[in-house]
N, C-alpha and C positions, 0 to 999 in steps of 0.2 A: 611192439613197444611194451615192455614189462611195467615200467613206472612212468606215469605221466610227467611231462615237462612243463605242465601248466602251473605256474607259480601261484596263481589265484586259488587253485584247489588247496594247496598246502596252507596258504594264508587263511582261507576260510575255515579249513579243518582245525587249525590251531586256535583261531579267534573264537570259534564256537565250542570246541572241545574243552578248552581250559575252564571257562566258567561253569560248564555243565559238569565237568569232572570235579571241580572244586565244590560245587553244590552237593554232588554225591558224596564227596569226602566229608563235608561238614555234616551231612545227614547221617553218614556212617558214624561220625564221631559222637553224635547224639545217642545212637544205639549202643555204641561201645561204652559210653559213660554209664548208661543204664545198666549194661551187663556187668561192668567192672564194679560199680558201686553196689549193685544188688549182689554181685558175686561174693562180696565180703560176708554176706549173710548165710553162705553155704549152699549145698546142692538143691534143697527143696525150693528155696527162694528163686534161684536161677531157673529151675524147671517150671515153677509157677508163672514167672514172667514170660517165659518162652511160650508156654501153651496159651497164656492169656493174650499174647500178641498175635496169635495165628489168624484170628478173624481180621485184625488190622492188616496183616500181611495179605490176606485174600482181597480185602478192599483195595489195597495199594495195587495189586496185580490187575484187578478189574478196572480201577480208575486209570491205570496206565493204558488199558485198551481204549478207553474213551479219549484220553490224551493223544494216543496214537492216531485215532481217526481224525481228530482235530488237526494234528500236525501234518498228516499226509495230505489232506485236502487243502488246508490253509497254506502250507508251504508252496504247493503248486500255484495257488492263486497269488501268492506273494511274488512268484516269478513273473506274473502278469501285472503286479502292483494293484490288484483289485482288492482294496481294503474293505469295501462294502460287503463283498462276499465273505471275507474273512470274519467280519463282525457277526454275520449271521451264523457262520459255522461255530464260532466261539459260543454264541448264545445257545445254540442247540446242544453243544457239548456240556456246557455248564448246567443247563436244566436237567439233562440226563444224569449227570454225576450227582447232583444234589438230591434228586429223587431217590437214587440208589442208596445214598448215604443215610437218608431218613429211614428207609425200610430196614437196612442192616442194623442201624443203631437201635431201633425199636426191638428187633429180634434179640439182640444181645442183652438188652436191659430186661426183657421179659423172660428169656430162656437161657441164661448164662450157663447153668449147670449142665443141661442136656447137650449143649453145643460143645463145651470143653471136655465133657466126659468121653468124647470120641478120641481124645489124645492120650489119656492116662487112666489107669485104674487105681492110682494112689490118691487116697482121700486128702492127704496133707497137701500134695501138689495141686489137686483140683481146687481146694479151698482158696489157696493163694492166687491161682489163676482167675477165679471168679472175682476176687477183690480187684485185681488189676483190670479185668475186662469191664466191670461196672463203671469205672471212671473213664477209661480210654474210649469207651463207646460214645461218650458225650463229645469227643473230639472229632468224630468222623465227618461231620458236616463241614467243619472248618477246614479239615484236611483236604476234602474233595474240592472245595471252592479254591483253596490255595493252589493246588496242583493244576486245576483247569486254567487259572489265570496265568500261571507260570508257562504253561504250554502255549497259551495265546501269545505271550511275549517271545517265546522261542521261535514261533512260526514266522515272525517278522524280524528275526535275527537280533532280538534283544535278550540275550541269554544271561547277562550279568545279574539282572535283578533276582533271578532264582538263587544265585550264590549268596546275595545279600540277605534274602529271606531265610535261607538255611543257617547263615551265620547268627542271625537274631535268635533263631530257634535253639542253636547250640548254646549260646550264652545263657539264655533263660533256663533251658532244660538242665544244664550241668549245675548252675547255681542253685536252682530249686531242688534238684536231686540231693545235693550235699546238705541243704538245710532240712528238707522234709524226711529223707530216708534216715538220717542219723540224728535228727532232733537238735539242730543247732539254733543259736540265738533265742533260746528260751522256748522254742516250739517243741511239741511232743515228737518222739521218735516214731515215725509211721511206717518205716521199712517199705514193703511192697506197695502199700497204699500211697506212700509218699512219692514213689517213682511214677505211679499212675497219675497222680494229681499234677506232678511236674510236667508230664507229657501233655496233659490237657491244657494247662496254662500256656505252654510253649506253642501249641497248635493255634491257640487264640491269638497270640502275639504275632506269629508269622502271617496269619491271615490279615491282621490289621495292617502290616507293612505292605503286602502285595496289593491290598485293596486301595490304599492311599496312592501307591505308585501308578497302578493301572488306570484308575478313574480320575486322578487329579494331576499327575505329573507326566506320564507318557505322552509324547507328541507324534509317535509313528503310527500307531493304530487308532488312537483317540477313542477308545472304548468308554462308553458312559453307562450309568445305571439303567437308563431307559433302553439301551441296546439289548439288555437281557431279555426284553419282551419282543424283539424283532421276529417277524414271521420268516420262517426259513424258505418257504416256497419249494422250488425244485431242489434246493440245497438240503432240505430235510430228507428228501428221498435219497439224494446222493450220500448224505451222512450215514444213513442206516444201511444203504446198499453196500457201500464200501467199508463202513465202520463196523457193521455186524460181524463180518469175519474176523476183524481185528479184536473186537470185544469177546467174540466166541473163542478165539485163540487164547486170549488172556484167561478166560474162565477155565479152559482146558488146563492151562498151566496152573491155575489156582487149585483145581481139583487134584492135580498132581502133587502140589505142595501140601495140601491138606492130607492126602493119602499117605505120602511118605512120612509125614510127621506122625500119623496114626500108626503106620506099620512099624516105624522105628521105636515109637513110644511104648508099644506093647510087647517088645522083645524082652525075654526073661534074662536080661543082663543088667547088672548094677551100673549106674552112671551113664546110660545111653542117652537119655533126654538132655542131661547136662552137656554131654559131649556133642550132641547135635546142635545145641545152642552155641557152644564155643566154635565148632567148625563152621557153622552158618555165618557167624560174625566175621571170621577170617575170610570166608568166601566172599562176603559183601565188600570187605576191604579190597580184595583182589579185583573185584568187578568195577571199582571206581573209575579208573582211567579208561578201561575198555568200554564201559557204558557211555562215558562222556564222548569218546571218539566215535562210537557207533551212532549215538544220537546226532552228532555233527554230520556224519555221513548221510544220515536220513534226511536232514534239512537240506544239505547240498544237493542230494539226489532229487528231492521233490522240486526244489527251486529250478534246477537245471532242466528237468523234463517239462515243468510248467512253462518255462520260457522258450521251449521248442528246440533246445540245443542237445538233442538226443545223441548226436554223434560224439559228444564229449563223454557220455556215460560209459562207453566201452573202455576207454583208457582209464577212467576213474575206477571202474570195476576191477581191472587187473591190478591196479595200484593198491586198492583196498585189500584184496586177497593176500598180497605179499606182506603188507604192513601188519595185518592182524594175525597172520600166522606167526610172524616174528614176535609180536607182542604177546601172543599166547605162550610161546616157549619161555620168554623172559618171566612172565607172570607165574607160570608153573614152578619155575626154579625158585622164585622169591617166596612163594607159598611154602614150599618144602623147607627152605632155610629159616623161615620165620616161625615154623611150627612150635618148637619148644619155648622160645622167648615169649611168644604170644600166649601159650597155655599158662605160663608162669604168672601172668597177670591175674589169674583167677585163684581163689581160695577154694579148691575143690578136692574131692577124695581121690585116692590113688587109682581107684577103678575108673573114675571119670577121666583122669589124665590119660590112662592107657587107651581108653576108647577114643578120646579126642585125637591122640596121635595117629591112630589107625584111620580114622575118618579123614583127617587132613592129608594123609598120604594119598588117599584116593582122589581128593580134590586137586592135589598138585598135578595129577595126570589129566583129569577131565577138564580142567580149566583151559588147557591148550585148545581143546575142541570148542569149548564155549566161546572163546575169543574169535575164532575163525567163523563158525557158523552163525553166531549172533550178528556179527557185522554184515555177513553176506545176506542172510535171510531177512533180517530186520532193517539194516541200514540201506540195503540195495533193493532186494526183491519187493518187500512190503512198501517201502517208501517210493519205489519205482512204479507202483500202481497195481501190482499183482497181489492184491490184498488177501485173497482167499487161499492161496497156496500154503502160506505159513500155518494157518489154522488147520488145514487138512493134514499137513505134514506132522504138526505137533500131536494132533488127535491120534494119528496112526501109531506114532511112537509111544505115546503115553498109554493108550488103551490096549495095544497089541504087543508091546515090547516091555516097557518100563514096569508098569504095575503088575502084569502077570508074572514076570520073572522074579520080581521082589516078593510077591506073595508066595510063589512056589519055594523060593529060597528060605523065607521065614518059616513056612510050613515044614520044610525038611530040617529045620533046626540050624541053619547056617549062622555063622557068627555075624555080629553087626556090620563089620566093614564089608563083608560080601553082599549083604542085603543092600547096603548103601551104594556099593558099586553098581548093582542092578538098577537102582533108582537114578543113578547118574550116567548110565550107559548111553543114553540117547545123545549126550553132549559130544560123544565121539562119533557115533553112527550117523548123526545128521550132517556131519562134515562132508561125507561122500555125496549125499543128496544135494547139499549146497553147491559143491564144486560143479556138478553136472548142470544144475539149474542156472547158475550164474553165467556160465560160459556158453550157454545156448542163446542168451540174450533175447528171450521171448517174453520177458517180464516188464518191459518198458511200456507204460500206458499213461497217456495224459488224461487225467480225471476231471479236468476243468470244463466248464461250459460258459458260453456267452450269456451274460445276464441282461435281461431286458427291463 
């Protein structure tokens, strides 16, 4: 059987994927609004915002690891309808995320220049990046709390609230961007600082929305403020036993993102950082639907294994592979066709346009692999209980393939798109690993325990 005939799978996939994808799309629209509005200020402003947002990107990647640990365990307990255990898992995850946010925020407020100097040797770009980071660092605590609470709701199949939270963020951010960047309604023209302040305020607003919903409106999990202080017991050990590989894997990915920004940012070619920002934004747009469906696959996988219906997972796995390979081919074609219209949204130099075109050409190929391997390794293997495999796999590719090849290429004077291809090569190579791993079906593990 190549495609499952279980209609409930497709129904759950659609009902979960649509709100997650829409949330991602709205979140992307916030980033796009920042980029396009700041993009009218020319190359240095775009580059400054890009490097200034790198720490936030790292925090997002790390927080996604904590969310992943929460979701994998909580989704399996949701299969057993054990909401008491889910509350304890959410409390552990939130405490971990908030502690990390405080540490990273303080580091960024005290040492912004040394941190951002890793990404550029341009004093003008560095100065703008520091301005952006000083304000957005204040938003990290709100961001981590928001994402943790959204993950809690997703684990019990309440995914729509995440979409609503992101919609609030979009409206607030875009409105304030317009007012603060360009100095409208009698306010001063703040440019990059205005974009940073708009991001901070939008983070506070989205946190307020999810806080009210989770603690006062939701009737499925019924999480309350006092539950933040619940003792985890054996679940604390489970959270870090199964969550550490997930968070470790995200940190590996964060190091990869940091490194490739630093490698690309120090290439001796005009417009590279700007092109990296433009290509990265289009890449995030292409990732929207794929990420929503992959997240939905993960929830379905965890719930199905937690409820003991492992026989269903085999046919689901075959279906997922076919669906996401097809999705990858369509997405790659769309990225290539949207290349020039998307670049035209930016007021950038001819050199940056040329570099953007070449980087996006690379993305249109590698995104095919991203679609397939991300759904297989994250949606099935990791959510299916084999939490350490993905971290080991990522570490091997990042430290033995991606970064060494990119460093060698840059040292030999390769053009930016070749270095970029080296940095993205794992997206294709990991497909072969994913195909073998999935079809051996040794990754299905029930992580739940009976609570006393």
